[in-house]
C-alpha positions in Angstrom: 107.3 55.5 92.6 104.6 57.5 94.4 101.5 58.4 92.3 100.2 61.9 92.9 96.5 62.5 93.3 96.0 65.5 90.9 92.2 65.7 91.7 93.0 66.3 95.4 95.2 69.3 94.5 94.0 72.8 94.1 94.8 74.3 90.7 97.6 76.4 92.3 99.0 73.3 94.0 98.9 71.3 90.8 100.7 74.2 89.0 103.5 74.1 91.6 103.7 70.3 91.3 104.0 70.5 87.5 106.7 73.1 87.8 108.7 70.9 90.2 108.0 67.6 88.2 108.4 68.7 84.6 108.8 65.2 83.4 105.3 64.3 84.6 103.3 64.7 81.4 100.1 63.3 82.9 100.2 66.0 85.6 100.9 68.7 82.9 97.9 67.5 80.9 95.7 67.5 84.0 96.9 71.1 84.7 96.1 72.3 81.2 92.6 70.6 81.2 91.7 72.1 84.6 93.1 75.6 83.7 90.9 75.6 80.6 87.9 74.5 82.6 88.5 77.3 85.1 88.9 79.9 82.4 92.5 80.6 83.3 93.9 79.6 79.9 94.3 82.4 77.3 94.4 81.5 73.7 94.6 83.4 70.4 93.3 82.9 66.9 95.9 84.0 64.4 93.3 84.1 61.7 91.6 86.9 63.7 92.8 90.2 62.2 92.3 91.8 65.7 94.1 89.1 67.6 96.4 91.5 69.5 93.4 93.5 70.8 91.6 90.3 71.7 94.6 89.0 73.5 95.0 92.3 75.4 91.4 92.2 76.5 91.7 88.6 77.6 94.7 89.5 79.7 93.0 92.5 81.3 90.0 90.4 82.1 92.0 87.6 83.7 94.1 90.0 85.8 91.4 92.4 86.9 90.2 92.4 90.4 86.5 91.9 90.8 84.8 95.3 91.3 87.8 97.2 90.1 87.2 100.1 87.8 89.0 100.1 84.5 
């Protein structure tokens, strides 16, 4: 079995790898960790009464193009 070098992959390459190797739990955890570190992971706090608004704002921020007017 070949061992993949997750550190050598870009985040997008690692995502594609995880999607095509769904049984590779180590790759999935590496993807989650790197996504969080890169700020690409969106999370919600269900104890927050405004969680829907917070989530909407996080999605807008993550999908907006730099310099784009809202």
